[in-house]
SERO-4910 file (N, C-alpha, C, O; in steps of 0.05 Angstrom, whole numbers):
BEGIN
 pado doro    nc1    nc2    nc3   cac1   cac2   cac3    cc1    cc2    cc3    oc1    oc2    oc3
  Met    A   -157   -625    492   -165   -600    480   -144   -578    485   -133   -577    507
  Ile    A   -139   -562    465   -119   -541    466   -130   -518    482   -152   -508    476
  Glu    A   -115   -508    501   -122   -484    516   -108   -461    504    -83   -459    504
  Leu    A   -123   -442    493   -111   -418    481   -103   -399    502   -116   -396    522
  Pro    A    -80   -385    497    -70   -365    516    -87   -339    514    -78   -320    501
  Leu    A   -110   -338    527   -129   -317    523   -126   -294    543   -141   -274    542
  Ser    A   -106   -296    561   -101   -274    579    -93   -248    564    -80   -250    543
  Lys    A   -102   -226    574    -96   -200    560    -66   -196    555    -58   -186    535
  Arg    A    -50   -205    574    -21   -201    571     -9   -217    548     12   -211    537
  Tyr    A    -23   -239    540    -15   -255    517    -27   -246    491    -15   -250    470
  Ile    A    -51   -235    492    -65   -227    468    -56   -199    458    -54   -195    434
  Leu    A    -51   -181    476    -45   -153    467    -21   -150    449    -22   -136    430
  Pro    A      2   -163    455     25   -160    437     20   -168    408     25   -152    390
  Pro    A     10   -192    403      5   -199    375    -17   -182    362    -16   -175    339
  Leu    A    -38   -174    378    -59   -157    367    -47   -130    360    -55   -118    340
  Thr    A    -29   -120    376    -16    -94    370     -1    -95    343     -2    -77    327
  Leu    A     14   -117    340     30   -121    315     11   -122    291     16   -110    270
  Ile    A    -11   -137    294    -31   -139    272    -43   -112    266    -47   -104    243
  Leu    A    -50    -97    287    -63    -71    284    -44    -51    270    -53    -37    252
  Ile    A    -19    -50    278      0    -32    266      3    -38    236      1    -20    219
  Ser    A      6    -63    229      9    -71    201    -16    -65    185    -15    -57    162
  Thr    A    -39    -69    197    -65    -64    184    -68    -34    179    -77    -26    158
  Leu    A    -62    -18    200    -65     11    197    -46     22    175    -54     40    160
  Leu    A    -22     11    174     -3     20    153    -14     13    125     -9     28    106
  Met    A    -28     -9    122    -41    -16     97    -64      3     91    -67     13     69
  Leu    A    -81      8    111   -104     25    107    -96     53     99   -109     66     82
  Phe    A    -75     63    111    -66     91    105    -46     92     82    -34    113     77
  Asp    A    -41     69     70    -24     67     46      3     81     51     11     98     35
  Ala    A     17     72     72     42     84     79     66     72     63     89     78     69
  His    A     60     55     44     80     41     29    101     59     18    125     54     20
  Ser    A     93     81      5    112     99     -8    131    113     12    152    122      5
  Leu    A    123    114     37    139    127     58    156    108     74    176    116     86
  Met    A    147     83     75    159     65     95    170     38     85    185     25     99
  Ala    A    163     30     60    173      5     50    203      5     47    215     26     41
  Phe    A    216    -18     50    245    -20     45    249    -16     15    239    -33     -1
  Asp    A    262      5      8    269     10    -20    299     17    -21    307     38    -12
  Arg    A    314     -1    -32    343      1    -32    353     28    -42    372     40    -31
  Asp    A    340     39    -63    348     64    -74    344     88    -55    357    108    -56
  Leu    A    324     85    -37    317    107    -19    329    104      9    330    124     24
  Val    A    338     80     16    349     76     43    372     94     51    372    104     74
  Pro    A    391    101     33    413    118     42    403    145     53    415    156     71
  Ala    A    382    156     41    371    182     51    349    178     71    342    196     86
  Gln    A    336    154     71    313    149     89    318    123    104    305    102     98
  Trp    A    338    123    122    348    100    135    326     84    151    329     60    155
  Trp    A    305     98    159    284     85    175    271     62    160    259     44    172
  Arg    A    273     62    133    260     42    117    271     14    123    258     -6    118
  Ile    A    296     12    132    308    -13    140    290    -27    161    286    -51    161
  Phe    A    279    -10    179    262    -20    201    233    -21    192    220    -42    196
  Thr    A    222      0    182    194      2    177    184    -16    154    161    -23    153
  Gly    A    202    -22    136    194    -40    114    183    -67    123    168    -79    108
  Gln    A    192    -75    146    183   -101    157    153   -101    163    140   -122    163
  Phe    A    141    -78    168    113    -76    176     95    -68    153     70    -66    156
  Met    A    106    -65    129     91    -59    105     85    -85     90     98   -105     94
  His    A     64    -85     73     57   -109     58     50   -101     29     41    -79     24
  Ser    A     55   -120     11     51   -114    -17     21   -113    -25     14    -98    -43
  Asn    A      5   -128    -10    -24   -127    -14    -38   -139     10    -25   -148     29
  Trp    A    -65   -140      9    -80   -150     32    -76   -180     37    -76   -189     59
  Thr    A    -71   -195     15    -66   -224     18    -40   -228     33    -37   -246     49
  His    A    -20   -212     26      6   -213     39      3   -208     69     13   -223     86
  Leu    A    -12   -188     76    -18   -182    104    -32   -205    117    -25   -213    140
  Leu    A    -52   -216    104    -68   -238    116    -50   -262    121    -53   -275    142
  Leu    A    -32   -269    103    -14   -291    107      4   -286    132      9   -305    147
  Asn    A     13   -262    135     29   -255    158     13   -256    184     23   -263    205
  Val    A    -12   -247    182    -30   -248    206    -34   -278    214    -34   -284    238
  Val    A    -37   -296    195    -39   -324    201    -14   -333    216    -16   -348    235
  Gly    A      9   -325    207     34   -331    220     35   -321    249     44   -335    267
  Ile    A     26   -296    253     26   -284    280      8   -301    298     15   -307    321
  Val    A    -16   -308    288    -35   -323    304    -23   -351    310    -26   -361    333
  Phe    A    -11   -364    290      1   -390    294     22   -389    317     23   -406    334
  Ile    A     39   -369    316     60   -365    336     48   -359    363     57   -369    384
  Trp    A     27   -343    364     13   -337    389      2   -363    401      5   -367    425
  Val    A    -11   -380    385    -22   -405    396      1   -423    408     -3   -434    429
  Leu    A     23   -424    393     45   -442    402     61   -431    425     69   -445    444
  His    A     67   -404    425     87   -394    442     80   -369    459     98   -357    470
  Ala    A     56   -361    459     48   -336    473     58   -336    502     67   -316    512
  Glu    A     56   -359    515     62   -360    544     92   -360    549    101   -358    573
  His    A    109   -361    528    138   -360    532    148   -331    534    170   -327    543
  Arg    A    131   -312    527    141   -284    525    123   -265    540     98   -266    539
  Ser    A    135   -247    555    121   -224    566    117   -204    544    130   -207    523
  Ala    A    100   -184    548     97   -163    527    124   -150    521    130   -143    498
  Lys    A    139   -145    542    165   -131    539    184   -148    522    197   -137    504
  Val    A    185   -174    527    202   -192    511    192   -194    482    207   -194    463
  Tyr    A    165   -196    479    153   -197    453    162   -173    436    171   -177    413
  Phe    A    158   -149    447    165   -126    431    195   -122    427    203   -112    406
  Phe    A    211   -131    446    240   -130    442    247   -149    419    263   -141    401
  His    A    235   -173    418    241   -191    396    233   -180    369    247   -182    350
  Ile    A    209   -168    368    199   -157    343    217   -134    334    225   -133    310
  Ile    A    224   -116    352    241    -93    344    269   -103    335    279    -95    315
  Phe    A    281   -121    351    308   -131    345    307   -145    317    324   -140    300
  Leu    A    287   -163    314    287   -179    289    279   -162    265    288   -168    242
  Ala    A    264   -141    268    258   -122    246    284   -108    237    289   -107    213
  Leu    A    299    -99    257    325    -86    250    344   -106    238    358   -100    218
  Trp    A    346   -129    251    365   -150    242    359   -158    213    377   -159    196
  Thr    A    333   -163    207    326   -172    180    330   -150    160    341   -154    138
  Gly    A    322   -125    167    326   -103    148    355    -98    142    363    -93    119
  Leu    A    371    -98    163    400    -94    159    413   -117    144    430   -112    127
  Gly    A    404   -141    149    414   -164    134    408   -162    105    425   -168     88
  Ile    A    383   -154     98    376   -151     70    393   -128     58    403   -131     36
  Trp    A    396   -106     72    411    -83     62    440    -91     57    451    -84     36
  Leu    A    452   -106     75    481   -112     73    487   -136     55    507   -136     42
  Phe    A    469   -156     55    477   -182     43    459   -190     19    465   -211      7
  Cys    A    439   -175     13    421   -183     -9    418   -160    -29    396   -148    -31
  Pro    A    439   -153    -44    438   -130    -62    417   -133    -84    409   -114    -97
  Asp    A    409   -158    -90    389   -162   -111    360   -155   -102    342   -152   -118
  Ile    A    356   -152    -76    330   -144    -66    328   -114    -65    340   -101    -49
  Gly    A    312   -103    -84    308    -74    -86    286    -65    -68    289    -44    -54
  Ile    A    264    -79    -67    241    -72    -51    235    -96    -33    234   -119    -42
  Tyr    A    231    -91     -7    223   -113     11    202   -103     30    203    -81     41
  Thr    A    181   -120     33    160   -114     52    152   -140     66    155   -161     54
  Gly    A    141   -138     90    129   -161    103    143   -169    128    166   -163    133
  Leu    A    127   -183    145    136   -192    171    149   -220    170    159   -229    190
  Ser    A    149   -233    147    157   -261    147    186   -266    156    191   -286    169
  Gly    A    204   -248    150    231   -252    159    233   -252    189    244   -270    201
  Leu    A    221   -232    202    223   -230    231    206   -252    244    214   -262    265
  Leu    A    184   -260    231    168   -282    243    183   -309    243    179   -325    261
  His    A    201   -313    223    217   -337    224    236   -336    248    240   -357    261
  Gly    A    246   -313    255    263   -310    279    247   -315    304    257   -328    323
  Val    A    223   -305    305    206   -308    329    200   -338    333    200   -347    356
  Ile    A    194   -352    312    187   -380    315    211   -398    322    209   -417    336
  Val    A    235   -390    311    259   -405    319    264   -402    349    270   -422    362
  Trp    A    262   -377    359    266   -373    388    245   -389    403    252   -402    423
  Gly    A    220   -389    394    199   -403    408    204   -433    409    199   -446    429
  Ala    A    213   -444    387    219   -473    386    241   -480    406    240   -500    420
  Leu    A    262   -463    407    284   -468    426    274   -464    455    284   -478    473
  Lys    A    256   -446    460    245   -442    486    228   -467    494    229   -476    517
  Asp    A    213   -478    475    199   -503    479    218   -525    489    212   -539    508
  Ile    A    240   -527    475    260   -548    482    271   -542    510    274   -561    525
  Gln    A    277   -517    516    288   -510    542    269   -518    565    278   -527    586
  Val    A    243   -515    560    223   -521    582    214   -550    581    196   -558    596
  Gly    A    226   -566    563    221   -595    563    198   -604    544    188   -626    547
  Met    A    190   -587    526    169   -594    507    181   -607    482    195   -594    467
  Arg    A    177   -632    478    189   -647    455    179   -636    428    193   -638    408
  Ser    A    156   -624    428    146   -612    403    165   -590    392    165   -585    368
  Gly    A    180   -578    411    199   -557    402    220   -568    384    230   -555    366
  Ile    A    228   -593    389    249   -606    372    238   -609    344    251   -603    324
  Leu    A    213   -619    342    201   -623    315    197   -596    301    203   -594    277
  Leu    A    189   -576    316    185   -549    304    212   -538    295    213   -527    273
  Phe    A    232   -541    311    259   -530    304    269   -544    278    279   -531    260
  Ile    A    267   -571    278    276   -586    254    259   -578    230    270   -574    208
  Gly    A    233   -576    234    215   -569    212    221   -542    200    220   -539    175
  Ile    A    226   -521    217    231   -494    206    257   -494    190    259   -481    170
  Trp    A    277   -508    200    303   -508    186    301   -525    160    315   -519    141
  Ala    A    285   -546    161    281   -562    136    267   -544    115    274   -545     92
  Lys    A    247   -528    124    234   -510    105    253   -490     94    253   -484     70
  Leu    A    270   -478    111    289   -458    102    309   -470     82    315   -457     62
  Ile    A    319   -494     88    338   -506     69    324   -512     43    335   -507     21
  Trp    A    299   -522     44    284   -528     20    281   -502      3    284   -503    -21
  Glu    A    274   -480     16    270   -455      2    296   -446    -12    296   -437    -34
  Gln    A    319   -450      2    344   -441     -9    352   -458    -33    365   -448    -51
  Ile    A    344   -484    -33    351   -501    -55    331   -497    -78    340   -495   -101
  Gln    A    305   -496    -72    285   -495    -93    279   -467   -103    268   -463   -124
  Gly    A    285   -447    -87    279   -419    -94    251   -411    -83    237   -428    -72
  Pro    A    244   -386    -88    218   -377    -77    194   -389    -90    195   -396   -114
  Ser    A    173   -392    -75    148   -403    -86    135   -384   -106    129   -361    -99
  Val    A    131   -394   -130    119   -378   -151     89   -373   -144     78   -352   -149
  Glu    A     76   -394   -132     48   -392   -126     43   -371   -104     25   -354   -107
  Val    A     59   -371    -83     56   -351    -62     63   -324    -72     51   -304    -65
  Gly    A     84   -322    -89     91   -297   -102     68   -285   -117     64   -261   -117
  Ala    A     53   -302   -131     30   -292   -147      9   -282   -127     -5   -262   -133
  Leu    A      5   -295   -105    -15   -287    -85     -9   -259    -73    -26   -242    -70
  Ile    A     17   -256    -67     25   -231    -53     34   -209    -73     41   -187    -65
  Asp    A     34   -216    -98     42   -197   -119     70   -187   -115     76   -163   -119
  Ala    A     88   -205   -107    116   -198   -102    132   -224   -101    120   -246    -96
  Arg    A    158   -222   -105    175   -246   -102    177   -252    -72    182   -234    -56
  Val    A    175   -277    -64    178   -285    -36    208   -282    -30    225   -295    -43
  Ala    A    214   -266    -10    242   -261     -2    252   -282     17    253   -279     41
  Ile    A    259   -305      5    269   -328     22    294   -320     37    300   -332     57
  Glu    A    309   -302     26    334   -293     40    326   -280     67    340   -284     87
  Ala    A    304   -265     67    295   -253     92    287   -274    113    291   -271    137
  His    A    275   -296    103    267   -318    121    292   -329    135    292   -333    159
  Leu    A    313   -333    120    338   -344    131    351   -324    150    360   -331    171
  Ile    A    352   -299    142    364   -278    159    348   -276    185    360   -275    207
  Gly    A    322   -276    184    306   -275    208    310   -299    226    312   -295    250
  Ala    A    312   -323    214    316   -347    230    343   -346    244    346   -354    267
  Ile    A    364   -335    231    390   -332    243    388   -312    266    400   -316    287
  Gly    A    372   -291    263    367   -272    285    354   -286    308    360   -280    331
  Gly    A    335   -305    302    323   -320    324    343   -337    339    341   -340    364
  Leu    A    362   -348    325    384   -363    338    400   -345    356    407   -352    378
  Leu    A    406   -321    346    421   -302    362    406   -294    388    418   -293    409
  Leu    A    380   -289    385    364   -284    409    364   -307    428    362   -304    453
  Ser    A    367   -331    418    366   -356    434    390   -360    451    391   -377    468
  Leu    A    411   -344    446    435   -347    462    429   -341    492    442   -352    510
  Thr    A    409   -323    496    401   -318    524    389   -343    537    392   -348    561
  Leu    A    375   -359    521    364   -384    531    386   -404    539    384   -417    559
  Leu    A    407   -404    523    430   -421    529    443   -412    555    450   -429    572
  Gly    A    445   -386    558    456   -375    583    439   -382    607    450   -390    628
  Glu    A    413   -381    604    395   -388    626    398   -418    632    398   -426    656
  Arg    A    400   -434    612    403   -463    615    429   -470    630    429   -486    648
  Leu    A    451   -457    622    477   -462    635    476   -453    664    487   -466    681
  Thr    A    463   -430    669    461   -420    697    445   -440    714    452   -445    737
  His    A    423   -451    702    406   -470    716    422   -496    722    419   -507    744
  Ile    A    438   -505    703    453   -530    707    475   -525    729    479   -543    745
  Gln    A    488   -502    728    509   -496    748    498   -493    776    513   -498    795
  Ser    A    473   -484    778    462   -480    805    453   -505    818    446   -505    842
  Lys    A    453   -528    803    444   -554    815    466   -566    831    463   -588    843
***
């Protein structure tokens, strides 16, 4: 039987992320905070805040499912401090990546880019602590990313969220997760050298 990480220290970070995204939908902050390429030069915060906006309630629900999935798999790998550092770093990383390398993306919203980074880091942390499932998860996420890049965005999911699925953001976020994982490599090397 799966034991869920129900301790307050594991539940509060993902609940906070869900609450922030939900409140932004409720208060319809889209016009002030969504990533809009035409507005970013004068309103630079949109690079960051656009990650927490959603095109509709279905879009938010899909991202909430992703947050819960990651919580079940990897909550115990992160303190609240590390969780929020990862979210902030990956939101900036993904937003800047879209701004600099994806000129065709005019409007971007959603957590999916940064969530790909969070799950890549979690898979590598699984591997570091000796969980073989991390290998499967790591291979699976990269197989999905490669498939998306070859096949293009899902039309069906795009219809659900009333927007084009930004597969470029998924790849950018996953690369950000690899960058965050360099600290895991450093920890591993330090552990090996201390033996």
